[in-house]
C-alpha distance (Angstrom), angle and dihedral (degrees) to the residues before:
residue distance angle dihedral
M1 . . .
A2 3.82 . .
P3 3.84 94.4 .
L4 3.79 89.0 51.5
L5 3.82 92.3 50.5
A6 3.79 91.6 48.2
V7 3.79 95.1 50.5
C8 3.81 94.9 41.9
A9 3.82 91.8 49.7
G10 3.80 90.6 56.7
Y11 3.79 93.2 45.9
F12 3.82 92.0 46.8
M13 3.82 91.0 56.6
V14 3.78 92.1 50.6
I15 3.80 96.7 51.4
L16 3.80 94.0 38.8
D17 3.80 90.1 59.2
V18 3.81 90.7 57.4
T19 3.82 93.1 64.6
I20 3.81 108.5 17.4
I21 3.80 92.1 72.2
N22 3.81 93.7 58.8
V23 3.81 96.0 79.1
A24 3.82 92.4 41.2
V25 3.81 97.4 52.1
P26 3.83 97.3 84.4
V27 3.80 90.9 53.4
V28 3.82 92.2 43.5
G29 3.80 90.4 51.3
R30 3.80 92.1 53.2
E31 3.81 96.8 44.8
L32 3.82 95.8 44.5
D33 3.81 94.6 36.6
A34 3.80 91.1 -124.3
S35 3.80 123.6 178.5
L36 3.81 121.2 -126.5
T37 3.79 89.2 -100.5
G38 3.79 90.4 50.9
I39 3.81 91.3 51.0
Q40 3.80 90.4 50.7
W41 3.80 91.5 51.5
I42 3.79 91.8 49.8
T43 3.79 88.6 62.4
D44 3.82 102.5 29.3
G45 3.82 100.6 38.4
Y46 3.79 91.8 68.3
T47 3.80 92.7 49.6
L48 3.81 93.5 46.9
V49 3.80 95.4 53.0
F50 3.80 92.4 39.4
A51 3.80 94.1 53.2
G52 3.79 95.0 37.7
F53 3.81 97.5 53.8
L54 3.82 100.2 39.9
M55 3.81 93.1 99.2
T56 3.81 90.2 48.1
G57 3.81 89.8 51.0
G58 3.79 90.6 51.1
A59 3.80 93.1 48.9
L60 3.82 91.4 48.7
G61 3.80 90.4 50.6
D62 3.81 92.8 51.7
R63 3.81 90.9 49.3
L64 3.83 104.0 36.7
G65 3.81 100.5 27.2
N66 3.77 126.6 -82.3
R67 3.81 95.7 -118.1
R68 3.80 92.4 52.5
V69 3.82 93.1 49.3
F70 3.82 92.4 42.5
C71 3.81 91.8 53.4
C72 3.79 90.7 45.8
G73 3.79 88.9 52.5
V74 3.82 92.5 49.8
G75 3.80 90.2 50.4
V76 3.82 93.1 48.9
F77 3.81 92.2 45.1
T78 3.81 94.0 48.8
A79 3.82 93.8 46.7
A80 3.80 90.9 47.6
S81 3.81 90.2 49.9
A82 3.81 89.3 55.3
A83 3.81 89.2 50.0
C84 3.82 90.0 50.7
A85 3.80 90.9 51.9
L86 3.81 91.4 51.0
A87 3.81 95.7 42.3
P88 3.84 110.9 141.7
S89 3.82 94.3 -168.3
A90 3.78 142.1 21.3
G91 3.82 92.5 -108.3
F92 3.79 91.5 53.7
L93 3.81 90.4 48.9
V94 3.81 92.3 50.8
A95 3.82 91.1 51.1
A96 3.80 91.5 49.0
R97 3.81 90.5 49.0
L98 3.81 89.9 54.1
V99 3.81 90.1 53.8
E100 3.81 88.9 47.0
G101 3.80 88.7 55.9
L102 3.80 90.4 52.3
G103 3.81 90.3 52.8
A104 3.80 89.8 49.8
A105 3.82 90.8 52.1
L106 3.82 89.3 56.0
I107 3.82 93.4 46.9
V108 3.79 103.9 49.7
P109 3.84 103.6 54.6
G110 3.79 91.2 46.0
S111 3.79 92.6 49.1
L112 3.81 94.6 66.7
A113 3.80 93.1 38.9
L114 3.82 90.8 52.4
L115 3.80 91.3 50.7
Q116 3.79 90.0 51.0
E117 3.80 89.6 52.3
A118 3.82 95.2 43.5
Y119 3.83 95.7 47.7
P120 3.82 108.3 39.0
Q121 3.83 94.6 164.5
S122 3.79 113.5 90.2
A123 3.83 97.9 -130.0
A124 3.81 94.9 47.5
R125 3.79 91.2 44.3
S126 3.82 91.8 52.1
R127 3.81 91.0 52.5
A128 3.81 90.3 47.9
F129 3.81 91.8 49.3
G130 3.80 89.0 48.7
L131 3.81 93.8 54.7
W132 3.81 90.5 43.2
G133 3.78 90.2 53.4
S134 3.78 93.3 47.7
M135 3.80 88.9 60.0
A136 3.81 89.7 67.1
G137 3.79 95.1 55.1
I138 3.79 94.1 41.6
A139 3.80 94.5 46.6
A140 3.81 94.9 43.9
S141 3.78 94.8 48.7
A142 3.80 96.8 36.9
G143 3.81 91.6 51.0
P144 3.81 96.2 83.1
L145 3.81 91.4 44.6
L146 3.80 95.1 48.4
G147 3.79 92.4 40.3
G148 3.78 92.4 51.5
L149 3.80 90.9 48.9
L150 3.81 94.1 49.5
V151 3.80 95.6 43.8
S152 3.79 92.5 49.2
T153 3.83 94.4 47.5
V154 3.82 116.1 26.3
G155 3.82 102.9 8.5
W156 3.80 139.7 -98.0
R157 3.81 95.4 -74.7
W158 3.81 89.0 71.2
V159 3.79 88.2 65.0
F160 3.82 84.3 75.9
L161 3.82 100.4 28.4
I162 3.80 89.9 62.8
N163 3.81 88.0 69.7
L164 3.81 93.5 62.6
P165 3.82 100.1 73.5
V166 3.81 91.1 38.2
G167 3.80 91.2 51.5
A168 3.80 92.4 47.3
V169 3.82 92.9 50.6
C170 3.80 90.9 45.6
L171 3.81 91.6 52.3
V172 3.81 94.0 47.9
L173 3.81 93.7 47.6
T174 3.80 92.5 46.7
L175 3.79 95.1 49.7
R176 3.79 92.4 45.5
Y177 3.79 104.5 39.2
V178 3.82 108.8 20.4
A179 3.80 115.2 83.2
S180 3.78 120.3 -124.9
S181 3.79 115.0 -94.8
P182 3.79 122.2 -126.2
L183 3.79 119.7 -99.3
R184 3.78 117.1 -126.5
A185 3.79 106.7 -165.4
D186 3.82 90.0 173.3
R187 3.81 91.2 66.5
A188 3.79 108.6 99.3
L189 3.80 118.6 -144.8
D190 3.83 91.7 -148.8
G191 3.81 99.3 -149.1
P192 3.83 98.0 -157.2
A193 3.81 91.5 52.0
Q194 3.81 91.8 48.1
C195 3.81 90.4 50.0
A196 3.80 89.9 51.2
V197 3.81 91.0 51.0
V198 3.80 92.8 48.0
A199 3.80 90.8 48.6
S200 3.80 95.3 46.7
V201 3.81 96.5 47.2
A202 3.81 94.6 41.3
L203 3.81 92.5 48.1
L204 3.80 92.7 46.2
T205 3.80 93.5 47.1
A206 3.81 91.5 46.7
A207 3.80 91.8 49.0
L208 3.79 92.0 48.9
N209 3.79 92.0 48.2
E210 3.79 91.1 50.3
A211 3.81 92.0 45.5
G212 3.78 89.2 65.2
R213 3.83 89.8 57.8
R214 3.81 105.3 28.5
G215 3.79 102.3 31.2
W216 3.79 130.0 -109.7
S217 3.82 95.1 -85.6
D218 3.82 95.3 55.7
P219 3.86 111.5 123.4
A220 3.82 92.5 -128.2
V221 3.81 91.4 53.0
L222 3.81 92.9 47.2
A223 3.81 91.2 47.0
G224 3.79 91.2 50.7
L225 3.80 92.2 50.1
G226 3.80 91.6 47.6
L227 3.79 93.4 49.4
A228 3.81 90.3 47.5
V229 3.81 89.8 55.4
L230 3.81 90.6 49.7
A231 3.82 90.2 51.1
V232 3.82 90.3 51.6
V233 3.81 90.3 51.4
A234 3.81 90.2 49.0
F235 3.82 89.7 51.2
A236 3.82 92.5 50.3
V237 3.81 92.1 49.1
R238 3.80 91.8 47.6
E239 3.82 93.0 49.1
R240 3.80 91.7 48.7
L241 3.83 91.6 52.7
A242 3.83 99.3 37.0
R243 3.80 118.1 103.3
R244 3.81 90.7 -145.1
P245 3.80 107.4 24.2
A246 3.80 120.9 -159.5
L247 3.81 90.2 -134.4
P248 3.82 112.8 19.3
L249 3.79 109.8 -136.5
R250 3.81 89.6 -135.3
L251 3.81 87.9 70.7
L252 3.79 91.2 54.4
R253 3.80 90.0 49.7
S254 3.81 89.0 62.3
R255 3.81 107.5 100.9
T256 3.80 89.0 -146.3
M257 3.78 93.9 56.0
S258 3.80 99.7 40.1
G259 3.81 94.0 36.8
G260 3.81 93.0 50.5
A261 3.80 90.6 50.1
A262 3.81 90.8 49.6
I263 3.82 90.5 50.8
G264 3.81 89.0 53.8
L265 3.80 90.1 52.6
L266 3.81 92.4 50.2
F267 3.80 99.2 48.4
N268 3.80 92.5 44.4
F269 3.80 87.2 51.6
G270 3.79 90.1 55.1
F271 3.81 99.8 39.8
Y272 3.80 101.2 42.4
G273 3.78 91.3 39.3
M274 3.81 87.2 56.4
V275 3.82 93.7 47.6
F276 3.81 92.4 48.5
T277 3.81 98.3 45.6
A278 3.80 92.9 40.7
S279 3.82 90.3 51.7
L280 3.81 91.1 53.3
Y281 3.80 91.7 43.5
F282 3.79 94.2 51.8
Q283 3.82 93.4 46.6
H284 3.80 102.0 38.8
Q285 3.80 102.6 29.5
R286 3.78 100.8 33.5
G287 3.81 99.0 27.6
F288 3.81 96.0 -124.4
S289 3.80 119.0 164.4
A290 3.82 119.5 -121.1
L291 3.79 90.2 -101.0
R292 3.80 93.7 48.1
T293 3.82 90.1 47.2
G294 3.79 89.7 55.7
L295 3.79 89.6 50.9
A296 3.81 90.7 48.1
L297 3.82 90.3 55.1
F298 3.80 92.7 46.8
P299 3.84 95.7 98.3
A300 3.81 89.0 66.7
V301 3.82 90.5 50.1
A302 3.78 96.0 44.9
M303 3.79 92.6 63.7
T304 3.80 98.7 49.3
M305 3.81 99.6 78.0
F306 3.80 93.8 43.9
A307 3.81 92.5 47.6
S308 3.81 93.7 48.9
V309 3.79 94.1 49.9
L310 3.80 91.3 46.4
S311 3.80 94.5 48.7
G312 3.81 91.0 47.9
R313 3.80 90.0 55.1
L314 3.79 95.4 44.2
S315 3.80 97.6 46.6
R316 3.81 94.8 77.0
R317 3.82 89.7 58.0
T318 3.79 102.5 36.7
G319 3.79 104.6 24.7
D320 3.77 122.8 -126.4
R321 3.81 101.5 -76.8
P322 3.84 98.9 71.1
L323 3.80 91.1 47.4
V324 3.80 95.6 49.5
V325 3.81 93.2 44.9
T326 3.81 92.1 47.1
G327 3.79 92.5 47.3
M328 3.79 93.1 50.2
L329 3.81 92.0 48.4
L330 3.81 90.0 51.0
G331 3.79 90.2 50.0
A332 3.80 90.3 50.9
L333 3.80 90.3 48.6
G334 3.81 90.9 51.0
L335 3.79 97.2 50.1
G336 3.79 91.8 38.2
G337 3.80 88.8 53.6
W338 3.81 90.8 51.6
A339 3.82 91.0 49.5
A340 3.81 90.2 50.6
A341 3.81 94.5 46.7
G342 3.81 94.1 83.7
S343 3.78 136.5 -105.6
D344 3.81 96.3 -67.8
P345 3.82 108.8 15.0
A346 3.78 126.0 177.6
Y347 3.80 111.4 -92.1
A348 3.82 90.8 -118.1
L349 3.81 89.1 64.7
L350 3.82 90.5 57.6
V351 3.79 98.0 52.9
L352 3.81 96.8 79.8
P353 3.85 93.9 44.9
M354 3.82 90.4 51.6
M355 3.80 91.2 47.2
A356 3.81 91.8 49.3
T357 3.80 92.0 49.0
G358 3.79 94.5 47.4
F359 3.80 92.8 44.9
G360 3.80 94.6 45.5
T361 3.80 95.2 48.2
S362 3.78 94.1 48.7
F363 3.81 92.0 41.4
A364 3.82 90.5 56.7
L365 3.80 97.3 41.2
T366 3.80 94.9 74.2
G367 3.79 93.9 55.2
S368 3.80 95.5 42.6
T369 3.81 90.9 49.3
A370 3.81 91.6 49.9
T371 3.80 89.4 47.2
V372 3.80 94.2 55.8
M373 3.80 95.6 40.5
G374 3.81 92.0 47.0
A375 3.80 92.9 52.2
V376 3.82 95.7 70.1
P377 3.82 136.0 55.4
P378 3.84 116.5 -101.7
S379 3.80 91.2 -103.1
Y380 3.82 89.2 67.1
A381 3.82 97.6 42.4
G382 3.81 93.9 112.1
T383 3.79 92.3 47.8
A384 3.81 92.1 48.8
S385 3.80 91.0 49.4
A386 3.80 90.1 49.0
L387 3.81 92.6 50.3
F388 3.81 92.2 48.9
N389 3.79 93.3 49.1
T390 3.81 92.8 43.3
T391 3.80 91.5 56.2
R392 3.79 89.4 46.7
Q393 3.80 91.1 52.8
I394 3.80 89.8 50.1
G395 3.80 88.7 51.0
S396 3.80 91.0 50.9
A397 3.80 92.7 48.8
T398 3.80 91.3 48.0
G399 3.80 92.7 49.0
V400 3.79 92.3 49.3
A401 3.81 92.8 45.1
L402 3.80 93.9 49.1
G403 3.80 92.2 44.5
G404 3.79 91.6 50.5
S405 3.79 91.9 48.0
L406 3.79 93.0 49.7
L407 3.79 92.9 49.6
A408 3.80 91.6 46.8
T409 3.80 97.2 47.7
S410 3.81 101.4 37.2
T411 3.78 121.8 95.3
D412 3.80 90.1 -119.3
Y413 3.81 138.7 7.3
G414 3.79 92.7 -110.2
T415 3.80 94.6 59.4
G416 3.80 94.2 45.0
L417 3.79 90.8 47.6
R418 3.80 93.5 51.3
V419 3.81 92.7 48.8
G420 3.81 89.8 48.9
M421 3.80 92.1 50.5
A422 3.81 90.7 48.4
A423 3.82 89.9 52.1
G424 3.81 89.4 50.8
A425 3.81 91.1 49.9
L426 3.82 89.6 52.3
A427 3.81 90.0 51.4
Y428 3.82 90.3 52.8
L429 3.82 91.4 49.6
T430 3.82 90.5 50.1
A431 3.81 89.7 50.1
A432 3.82 90.6 50.9
A433 3.81 91.3 54.0
L434 3.81 91.0 46.0
A435 3.81 91.3 49.4
W436 3.80 91.3 53.6
W437 3.80 88.2 56.7
C438 3.81 103.6 40.8
V439 3.82 111.2 21.3
P440 3.83 115.2 90.3
G441 3.79 115.9 -112.4
G442 3.80 129.3 -142.5
A443 3.77 98.1 -74.9
D444 3.81 98.4 26.2
R445 3.79 108.0 64.7
S446 3.76 96.5 157.7
G447 3.78 95.1 75.4
G448 3.76 94.7 -165.8
R449 3.79 99.0 -53.6
């Protein structure tokens, strides 16, 4: 149990910092006299570095040992959080947030790889993956609630100070209870390929973030998307020619590996798009405070832990495919129900759709995680984890960008919200169909490896 607590504590910090800052940014901007651009970088800088360096973090873990890289990431993240809390200016805070993102990129790939090493038996590993996955939903949805509570009581600096005790406990538990990971000196880091990955993910994430503010036809957005595509092409060419590629293309040709990663992108698109647009809707359309908005989103959070534990227990009897398909259909039902509820429905009508979406996403996460991690040999566990989480981050950024664009360009919040929820429901339905094709069932655990 201790290895699971250690890994989940680190992952919880990382995801919490994606959303907890949102409600604190207005106060931070006033106290530090930050410009609009500075405020944007406080929130987006972390996400850009986090998403961009995930593949590098995974490759370092496979080469140097996942526990060593994980602990290094926790140390960097915790120190950067302290720097954020003590920031005397907006520029200093932005720089500290960038370092925080780097620490997060070292933590996340190693977290899944360490769980795979600590729980070699399939049933125990599924339960561990389920609890790990529930941390994402809980942290993402609890961020606005916790952030609103801290900002309104003890001040915005505690949004970062709260990471210090969590980071310290995580480091102690990891060093004491998590076994050392093997070193693989033969694994090449392939610097040019890593640079191409960092460039492609950072450019794509930046373009998606800007699309939510500038619109999809803005020249800067189009240039960012075009350059991201060029970086992906450069990565593919490099990996095809490299003697020791960072991510062998044969792994991507596995329908289990690539399909599981695509499923992660789709359900993050739906879930985080819902959380983002619903947060704006509750605050701007209904006049909720940050704290009340967090409480309004709580039904989606409340289901995540229960769903993850349940799916982890059921997977050994049913296999992963039925759970992922069921979860995606529930997510589609939830967002489809919200879209059909009208332009300004009573809050009571939204509770069940939020519960269905939160339950379905968390219910499917265990199986999709196991699918991706089971599709590669142990020597590529960190890389597989990094790929899965990179695609999920891209899905989140796309969902947020599309949701922001719809709210900004629609005649009213209600119409934009309904279109966004319908798009999320379509993503869940696509993921369900993809899961039926690529996720191993009860008897077939190979999944096309």
